N, CA, C and O of each residue as an XYZ file, in Angstrom:
632
protein
N      19.972    -97.389    180.771
C      18.645    -96.944    180.394
C      18.748    -96.134    179.100
O      19.654    -95.323    178.912
N      17.777    -96.392    178.214
C      17.743    -95.660    176.965
C      17.216    -94.251    177.203
O      16.269    -94.046    177.962
N      17.844    -93.289    176.545
C      17.317    -91.929    176.626
C      16.618    -91.605    175.306
O      16.636    -92.416    174.379
N      16.015    -90.448    175.219
C      15.234    -90.078    174.039
C      16.107    -90.020    172.782
O      15.632    -90.321    171.687
N      17.360    -89.640    172.929
C      18.264    -89.603    171.776
C      18.536    -91.015    171.255
O      18.576    -91.237    170.045
N      18.722    -91.961    172.166
C      18.930    -93.352    171.762
C      17.702    -93.885    171.020
O      17.822    -94.517    169.970
N      16.525    -93.621    171.581
C      15.289    -94.114    170.967
C      15.093    -93.486    169.597
O      14.692    -94.169    168.654
N      15.367    -92.209    169.478
C      15.245    -91.532    168.186
C      16.198    -92.145    167.168
O      15.815    -92.360    166.018
N      17.414    -92.425    167.567
C      18.393    -93.057    166.679
C      17.915    -94.434    166.237
O      18.022    -94.784    165.061
N      17.385    -95.219    167.180
C      16.888    -96.559    166.847
C      15.720    -96.462    165.870
O      15.663    -97.219    164.902
N      14.795    -95.545    166.111
C      13.640    -95.377    165.213
C      14.119    -95.041    163.800
O      13.607    -95.602    162.831
N      15.077    -94.150    163.670
C      15.589    -93.776    162.348
C      16.236    -94.974    161.656
O      16.033    -95.185    160.460
N      17.011    -95.753    162.399
C      17.675    -96.918    161.812
C      16.669    -97.979    161.371
O      16.821    -98.572    160.303
N      15.656    -98.217    162.177
C      14.639    -99.206    161.813
C      13.844    -98.705    160.617
O      13.507    -99.483    159.725
N      13.542    -97.414    160.593
C      12.804    -96.836    159.471
C      13.574    -96.989    158.164
O      12.966    -97.192    157.113
N      14.882    -96.897    158.209
C      15.722    -97.009    157.016
C      16.004    -98.464    156.639
O      16.481    -98.737    155.537
N      15.716    -99.388    157.537
C      16.010   -100.794    157.269
C      14.806   -101.494    156.649
O      13.749   -100.891    156.465
N      14.980   -102.759    156.334
C      13.873   -103.555    155.796
C      13.104   -104.273    156.895
O      12.185   -105.038    156.602
N      13.458   -104.042    158.139
C      12.756   -104.676    159.249
C      11.326   -104.154    159.313
O      11.078   -102.969    159.088
N      10.384   -105.051    159.623
C       9.000   -104.629    159.778
C       8.593   -104.581    161.240
O       7.631   -103.902    161.600
N       9.317   -105.296    162.077
C       9.018   -105.311    163.509
C      10.346   -105.409    164.255
O      11.258   -106.124    163.840
N      10.433   -104.686    165.350
C      11.660   -104.672    166.131
C      11.302   -104.596    167.597
O      10.464   -103.787    167.996
N      11.937   -105.443    168.410
C      11.744   -105.396    169.850
C      13.105   -105.322    170.514
O      14.042   -106.011    170.111
N      13.208   -104.494    171.523
C      14.450   -104.348    172.267
C      14.117   -104.256    173.749
O      13.296   -103.438    174.163
N      14.759   -105.098    174.538
C      14.656   -104.984    175.981
C      16.052   -104.657    176.478
O      16.992   -105.428    176.288
N      16.172   -103.515    177.110
C      17.461   -103.066    177.602
C      17.260   -102.521    179.006
O      16.577   -101.516    179.205
N      17.853   -103.185    179.962
C      17.684   -102.861    181.375
C      16.196   -102.824    181.712
O      15.535   -103.854    181.578
N      15.644   -101.715    182.134
C      14.226   -101.674    182.515
C      13.332   -101.137    181.410
O      12.160   -100.845    181.647
N      13.877   -101.003    180.201
C      13.113   -100.428    179.106
C      12.809   -101.492    178.064
O      13.675   -102.287    177.699
N      11.559   -101.497    177.585
C      11.179   -102.367    176.476
C      10.662   -101.469    175.366
O       9.770   -100.649    175.586
N      11.223   -101.624    174.174
C      10.859   -100.814    173.017
C      10.378   -101.758    171.923
O      11.096   -102.681    171.538
N       9.144   -101.526    171.410
C       8.583   -102.328    170.318
C       8.226   -101.367    169.198
O       7.456   -100.427    169.398
N       8.786   -101.604    168.021
C       8.514   -100.779    166.843
C       7.943   -101.668    165.752
O       8.517   -102.712    165.441
N       6.823   -101.269    165.168
C       6.202   -101.993    164.066
C       5.926   -100.978    162.971
O       5.279    -99.956    163.202
N       6.426   -101.272    161.774
C       6.193   -100.368    160.650
C       4.760   -100.493    160.174
O       4.250   -101.606    160.048
N       4.112    -99.400    159.911
C       2.752    -99.397    159.384
C       2.749    -99.994    157.988
O       3.634    -99.715    157.180
N       1.747   -100.817    157.714
C       1.613   -101.401    156.384
C       2.596   -102.512    156.110
O       2.793   -102.897    154.957
N       3.219   -103.034    157.155
C       4.189   -104.107    156.947
C       3.477   -105.367    156.510
O       2.484   -105.766    157.119
N       3.965   -105.986    155.481
C       3.380   -107.229    154.988
C       3.949   -108.396    155.760
O       5.122   -108.389    156.135
N       3.137   -109.382    155.994
C       3.585   -110.569    156.716
C       4.329   -111.502    155.784
O       4.029   -111.595    154.593
N       5.287   -112.176    156.340
C       6.033   -113.180    155.593
C       5.349   -114.511    155.839
O       5.268   -114.958    156.983
N       4.861   -115.144    154.804
C       4.165   -116.410    155.007
C       5.037   -117.606    154.632
O       4.945   -118.654    155.272
N       5.846   -117.475    153.650
C       6.726   -118.570    153.254
C       8.069   -118.017    152.839
O       8.156   -116.950    152.232
N       9.105   -118.745    153.168
C      10.437   -118.394    152.730
C      10.857   -119.480    151.770
O      11.096   -120.608    152.202
N      10.958   -119.189    150.475
C      11.238   -120.232    149.508
C      12.639   -120.812    149.657
O      13.541   -120.207    150.236
N      12.775   -122.012    149.109
C      14.068   -122.688    149.123
C      15.053   -121.932    148.254
O      14.668   -121.133    147.402
N      16.315   -122.193    148.480
C      17.402   -121.644    147.679
C      17.403   -120.122    147.654
O      17.692   -119.513    146.625
N      17.089   -119.527    148.759
C      17.131   -118.082    148.845
C      18.241   -117.682    149.797
O      18.737   -118.483    150.589
N      18.604   -116.450    149.695
C      19.566   -115.902    150.629
C      18.777   -115.267    151.758
O      18.003   -114.335    151.539
N      18.973   -115.763    152.942
C      18.287   -115.218    154.098
C      19.127   -114.092    154.657
O      20.305   -114.270    154.967
N      18.513   -112.941    154.781
C      19.235   -111.813    155.339
C      18.635   -111.476    156.685
O      17.416   -111.440    156.850
N      19.488   -111.236    157.617
C      19.075   -110.862    158.952
C      19.712   -109.519    159.270
O      20.863   -109.252    158.922
N      18.950   -108.704    159.925
C      19.479   -107.424    160.351
C      19.461   -107.403    161.868
O      18.485   -107.806    162.500
N      20.522   -106.943    162.420
C      20.617   -106.845    163.859
C      20.970   -105.422    164.232
O      21.812   -104.782    163.602
N      20.311   -104.946    165.262
C      20.658   -103.640    165.786
C      21.698   -103.879    166.869
O      21.411   -104.503    167.890
N      22.877   -103.392    166.648
C      23.955   -103.629    167.595
C      24.476   -102.304    168.115
O      24.460   -101.285    167.424
N      24.935   -102.349    169.342
C      25.480   -101.160    169.975
C      26.967   -101.108    169.705
O      27.680   -102.094    169.892
N      27.421    -99.969    169.271
C      28.847    -99.769    169.054
C      29.451    -99.405    170.411
O      29.233    -98.297    170.902
N      30.202   -100.314    171.021
C      30.697   -100.081    172.381
C      31.677    -98.913    172.482
O      31.838    -98.336    173.558
N      32.320    -98.564    171.401
C      33.299    -97.484    171.470
C      32.683    -96.098    171.375
O      33.345    -95.102    171.666
N      31.416    -96.026    170.968
C      30.815    -94.723    170.732
C      29.680    -94.359    171.682
O      29.130    -93.264    171.560
N      29.308    -95.211    172.610
C      28.264    -94.863    173.556
C      26.888    -95.283    173.092
O      26.745    -95.936    172.058
N      25.868    -94.906    173.859
C      24.500    -95.355    173.632
C      23.909    -94.892    172.310
O      23.128    -95.627    171.707
N      24.250    -93.717    171.845
C      23.624    -93.184    170.646
C      24.174    -93.811    169.370
O      23.709    -93.500    168.273
N      25.140    -94.673    169.507
C      25.797    -95.224    168.326
C      25.276    -96.610    167.986
O      26.062    -97.543    167.821
N      23.978    -96.755    167.879
C      23.393    -98.010    167.442
C      23.483    -98.066    165.933
O      23.412    -97.032    165.269
N      23.634    -99.216    165.400
C      23.656    -99.357    163.952
C      23.021   -100.692    163.560
O      22.960   -101.628    164.357
N      22.556   -100.755    162.326
C      21.968   -101.982    161.807
C      23.043   -102.727    161.055
O      23.670   -102.186    160.144
N      23.253   -103.964    161.437
C      24.213   -104.804    160.733
C      23.459   -105.898    160.019
O      22.504   -106.467    160.548
N      23.890   -106.179    158.835
C      23.278   -107.251    158.065
C      24.216   -108.444    158.038
O      25.429   -108.311    157.873
N      23.625   -109.594    158.202
C      24.351   -110.834    158.002
C      23.538   -111.638    157.009
O      22.329   -111.436    156.892
N      24.152   -112.505    156.324
C      23.399   -113.320    155.373
C      23.919   -114.731    155.387
O      25.072   -114.994    155.732
N      23.050   -115.625    155.008
C      23.435   -117.016    154.875
C      22.618   -117.614    153.748
O      21.461   -117.256    153.533
N      23.223   -118.500    153.062
C      22.541   -119.177    151.975
C      22.288   -120.602    152.395
O      23.189   -121.301    152.858
N      21.063   -121.021    152.231
C      20.730   -122.383    152.566
C      19.833   -122.925    151.478
O      18.615   -122.753    151.510
N      20.451   -123.581    150.518
C      19.716   -124.110    149.382
C      19.048   -125.429    149.699
O      18.231   -125.909    148.912
N      19.374   -126.027    150.831
C      18.865   -127.357    151.131
C      17.457   -127.343    151.701
O      16.694   -128.288    151.499
N      17.115   -126.300    152.399
C      15.842   -126.361    153.100
C      15.040   -125.075    152.950
O      15.586   -123.979    152.834
N      13.754   -125.249    152.958
C      12.843   -124.109    152.957
C      12.232   -124.020    154.342
O      11.982   -125.036    154.990
N      12.001   -122.838    154.774
C      11.366   -122.638    156.058
C       9.981   -122.059    155.833
O       9.753   -121.300    154.891
N       9.072   -122.423    156.701
C       7.699   -121.933    156.634
C       7.420   -121.105    157.879
O       7.847   -121.459    158.979
N       6.725   -120.037    157.707
C       6.368   -119.195    158.844
C       4.880   -119.331    159.108
O       4.058   -119.151    158.210
N       4.545   -119.649    160.339
C       3.141   -119.688    160.750
C       2.795   -118.277    161.196
O       3.448   -117.712    162.074
N       1.770   -117.720    160.588
C       1.378   -116.348    160.897
C       0.089   -116.322    161.700
O      -0.658   -117.301    161.732
N      -0.159   -115.210    162.337
C      -1.375   -115.043    163.134
C      -2.586   -114.947    162.202
O      -2.592   -114.123    161.287
N      -3.613   -115.779    162.421
C      -4.801   -115.717    161.568
C      -5.734   -114.576    161.942
O      -6.716   -114.327    161.243
N      -5.445   -113.886    163.024
C      -6.282   -112.776    163.496
C      -5.471   -111.912    164.459
O      -4.381   -112.294    164.884
N      -6.002   -110.777    164.787
C      -5.360   -109.977    165.823
C      -5.783   -110.524    167.172
O      -6.843   -111.137    167.295
N      -4.964   -110.307    168.173
C      -5.321   -110.759    169.513
C      -4.102   -110.891    170.396
O      -2.982   -110.556    170.008
N      -4.348   -111.383    171.580
C      -3.275   -111.608    172.543
C      -2.779   -113.039    172.400
O      -3.564   -113.988    172.415
N      -1.468   -113.178    172.262
C      -0.821   -114.477    172.039
C      -0.592   -115.169    173.372
O      -0.013   -114.590    174.292
N      -1.048   -116.411    173.469
C      -0.771   -117.236    174.642
C      -0.070   -118.513    174.180
O      -0.566   -119.224    173.306
N       1.075   -118.792    174.769
C       1.873   -119.958    174.398
C       1.421   -121.220    175.111
O       1.833   -122.318    174.738
N       0.572   -121.081    176.143
C       0.108   -122.237    176.907
C      -1.391   -122.109    177.149
O      -1.972   -121.034    176.995
N      -2.009   -123.234    177.533
C      -3.454   -123.253    177.742
C      -3.891   -122.424    178.939
O      -5.002   -121.895    178.962
N      -3.021   -122.313    179.928
C      -3.339   -121.528    181.121
C      -2.033   -121.076    181.771
O      -0.979   -121.653    181.502
N      -2.090   -120.062    182.613
C      -0.854   -119.587    183.258
C      -0.179   -120.707    184.056
O      -0.831   -121.410    184.826
N       1.104   -120.859    183.866
C       1.881   -121.861    184.576
C       1.915   -123.223    183.895
O       2.686   -124.094    184.298
N       1.095   -123.419    182.876
C       1.080   -124.703    182.159
C       2.246   -124.768    181.181
O       2.853   -123.752    180.843
N       2.545   -125.986    180.735
C       3.591   -126.173    179.728
C       3.157   -125.521    178.424
O       1.979   -125.594    178.072
N       4.071   -124.886    177.694
C       3.699   -124.293    176.398
C       3.295   -125.378    175.408
O       3.724   -126.528    175.507
N       2.461   -124.985    174.454
C       2.007   -125.934    173.446
C       3.186   -126.516    172.673
O       3.213   -127.712    172.381
N       4.149   -125.678    172.345
C       5.316   -126.138    171.583
C       6.570   -125.441    172.093
O       6.514   -124.397    172.744
N       7.704   -126.061    171.772
C       8.988   -125.485    172.129
C       9.930   -125.607    170.933
O       9.698   -126.410    170.030
N      10.980   -124.814    170.937
C      11.959   -124.851    169.851
C      12.579   -126.250    169.793
O      12.958   -126.826    170.813
N      12.671   -126.778    168.568
C      13.232   -128.108    168.358
C      12.198   -129.217    168.371
O      12.505   -130.358    168.024
N      10.986   -128.896    168.766
C       9.926   -129.897    168.857
C       9.341   -130.209    167.480
O       9.156   -129.311    166.659
N       9.052   -131.485    167.236
C       8.353   -131.899    166.018
C       6.866   -131.664    166.231
O       6.321   -131.954    167.296
N       6.219   -131.134    165.198
C       4.786   -130.857    165.289
C       4.052   -131.490    164.118
O       4.626   -131.724    163.055
N       2.756   -131.763    164.338
C       1.868   -132.242    163.277
C       1.073   -131.059    162.752
O       0.961   -130.031    163.419
N       0.521   -131.209    161.552
C      -0.210   -130.102    160.929
C      -1.438   -129.691    161.744
O      -1.812   -128.518    161.762
N      -2.061   -130.658    162.417
C      -3.268   -130.325    163.174
C      -2.989   -130.018    164.642
O      -3.922   -129.921    165.440
N      -1.748   -129.867    164.998
C      -1.366   -129.611    166.391
C      -1.593   -128.149    166.764
O      -1.288   -127.251    165.979
N      -2.124   -127.911    167.951
C      -2.336   -126.560    168.453
C      -0.971   -125.970    168.826
O      -0.199   -126.587    169.559
N      -0.689   -124.780    168.320
C       0.603   -124.146    168.601
C       0.479   -122.946    169.540
O       1.448   -122.563    170.195
N      -0.718   -122.354    169.604
C      -0.923   -121.226    170.503
C      -2.410   -120.912    170.602
O      -3.233   -121.493    169.894
N      -2.731   -119.999    171.478
C      -4.092   -119.475    171.591
C      -4.006   -117.979    171.347
O      -3.111   -117.299    171.848
N      -4.964   -117.479    170.561
C      -5.080   -116.039    170.350
C      -6.406   -115.593    170.956
O      -7.471   -116.085    170.585
N      -6.322   -114.668    171.878
C      -7.528   -114.148    172.523
C      -7.935   -112.848    171.852
O      -7.147   -111.909    171.735
N      -9.192   -112.819    171.414
C      -9.741   -111.591    170.838
C     -11.140   -111.407    171.403
O     -11.999   -112.273    171.237
N     -11.364   -110.319    172.050
C     -12.670   -109.974    172.630
C     -13.193   -111.089    173.535
O     -14.348   -111.501    173.425
N     -12.335   -111.566    174.423
C     -12.663   -112.601    175.415
C     -12.931   -113.974    174.799
O     -13.389   -114.882    175.493
N     -12.653   -114.134    173.510
C     -12.766   -115.442    172.876
C     -11.366   -116.010    172.693
O     -10.469   -115.337    172.185
N     -11.192   -117.259    173.116
C      -9.890   -117.903    173.023
C      -9.898   -118.839    171.821
O     -10.612   -119.841    171.801
N      -9.096   -118.498    170.826
C      -9.068   -119.235    169.571
C      -7.782   -120.036    169.461
O      -6.684   -119.480    169.464
N      -7.936   -121.353    169.363
C      -6.768   -122.214    169.199
C      -6.259   -122.078    167.769
O      -7.047   -122.033    166.824
N      -4.946   -122.014    167.618
C      -4.325   -121.909    166.305
C      -3.552   -123.188    166.021
O      -2.693   -123.596    166.804
N      -3.866   -123.816    164.893
C      -3.173   -125.044    164.487
C      -1.951   -124.698    163.643
O      -1.885   -123.638    163.021
N      -0.988   -125.613    163.635
C       0.253   -125.380    162.888
C      -0.011   -125.253    161.395
O       0.533   -124.366    160.738
N      -0.843   -126.134    160.861
C      -1.119   -126.103    159.424
C      -0.019   -126.737    158.583
O      -0.138   -126.823    157.361
N       1.044   -127.178    159.233
C       2.154   -127.814    158.526
C       2.911   -128.688    159.535
O       3.068   -128.322    160.700
N       3.368   -129.833    159.066
C       4.159   -130.720    159.920
C       5.627   -130.357    159.782
O       6.089   -129.998    158.699
N       6.346   -130.450    160.868
C       7.770   -130.148    160.811
C       8.356   -129.927    162.193
O       7.829   -130.401    163.199
N       9.452   -129.201    162.214
C      10.172   -128.932    163.457
C      10.176   -127.431    163.716
O      10.450   -126.638    162.815
N       9.872   -127.051    164.941
C       9.864   -125.637    165.313
C      11.312   -125.129    165.354
O      12.144   -125.642    166.103
N      11.588   -124.126    164.545
C      12.923   -123.532    164.486
C      12.995   -122.290    165.372
O      14.006   -122.040    166.029
N      11.918   -121.525    165.379
C      11.933   -120.288    166.145
C      10.522   -119.918    166.577
O       9.553   -120.165    165.859
N      10.421   -119.326    167.752
C       9.155   -118.796    168.253
C       9.326   -117.283    168.297
O      10.191   -116.769    169.006
N       8.492   -116.572    167.532
C       8.691   -115.147    167.317
C       7.841   -114.253    168.215
O       8.068   -113.044    168.271
N       6.880   -114.822    168.908
C       6.027   -114.021    169.797
C       6.221   -114.495    171.225
O       6.576   -115.648    171.471
N       5.986   -113.603    172.147
C       6.112   -113.941    173.564
C       4.722   -114.024    174.174
O       3.788   -113.361    173.723
N       4.604   -114.841    175.195
C       3.349   -115.002    175.895
C       2.834   -113.643    176.359
O       3.549   -112.895    177.026
N       1.607   -113.333    176.006
C       0.996   -112.066    176.403
C       1.163   -110.949    175.387
O       0.587   -109.875    175.559
N       1.938   -111.175    174.332
C       2.111   -110.156    173.283
C       0.801   -109.946    172.528
O       0.047   -110.893    172.308
N       0.540   -108.725    172.141
C      -0.559   -108.443    171.232
C      -0.022   -108.628    169.825
O       0.986   -108.020    169.467
N      -0.674   -109.453    169.022
C      -0.193   -109.719    167.669
C      -1.214   -109.228    166.646
O      -2.418   -109.202    166.901
N      -0.704   -108.847    165.501
C      -1.529   -108.351    164.392
C      -1.852   -109.496    163.443
O      -1.175   -110.523    163.441
N      -2.891   -109.309    162.639
C      -3.225   -110.273    161.599
C      -2.027   -110.426    160.661
O      -1.468   -109.432    160.196
N      -1.636   -111.661    160.386
C      -0.545   -111.927    159.472
C       0.843   -111.809    160.079
O       1.837   -112.020    159.385
N       0.928   -111.477    161.355
C       2.241   -111.341    162.002
C       2.884   -112.718    162.155
O       2.228   -113.648    162.623
N       4.146   -112.868    161.773
C       4.834   -114.155    161.950
C       4.903   -114.553    163.424
O       5.282   -113.756    164.282
N       4.525   -115.811    163.699
C       4.538   -116.312    165.074
C       5.600   -117.388    165.285
O       6.289   -117.405    166.306
N       5.724   -118.290    164.299
C       6.652   -119.409    164.425
C       7.343   -119.648    163.088
O       6.770   -119.387    162.031
N       8.571   -120.143    163.140
C       9.264   -120.585    161.935
C       9.420   -122.099    162.053
O       9.891   -122.617    163.065
N       9.007   -122.798    160.980
C       8.977   -124.258    160.978
C       9.832   -124.781    159.833
O       9.783   -124.266    158.716
N      10.607   -125.799    160.126
C      11.327   -126.533    159.081
C      10.425   -127.701    158.702
O      10.287   -128.650    159.473
N       9.804   -127.642    157.516
C       8.848   -128.691    157.136
C       9.507   -130.065    157.039
O      10.691   -130.200    156.730
N       8.682   -131.082    157.318
C       9.161   -132.473    157.157
C       9.295   -132.814    155.692
O       9.682   -133.932    155.352
């Protein structure tokens, strides 16, 4: 279980990093941090260096020894597109509880294909992909509250 010192350390590390959103589930604790004024990523251009930051626990130093590690990879061959939330609301990955999700990782999608539902003020708004390609990553979880412009899916365009 995370204690207040661990959470404080994580907040400081995220604040010092370039991360705009961070989620951590550890045992019975779920921690979600979103930086105020964070800009959404809408497109990742080709031939860029993709940097990823991971918050990792240093096993030799105990719970308070979290640190941000950066890894990078260069992929000049492909550009990735991020589908962002067109509005604030609650993210639903399927049409109803227990139903199959609209999309899954590795699935090919069409530009007009529904990828999720966003509920705002009891209105259920279907969100289309807007681009054809293959789903590389799903960034939101069913039931998450998402902000306008928040990245939801990463797509490898056709």
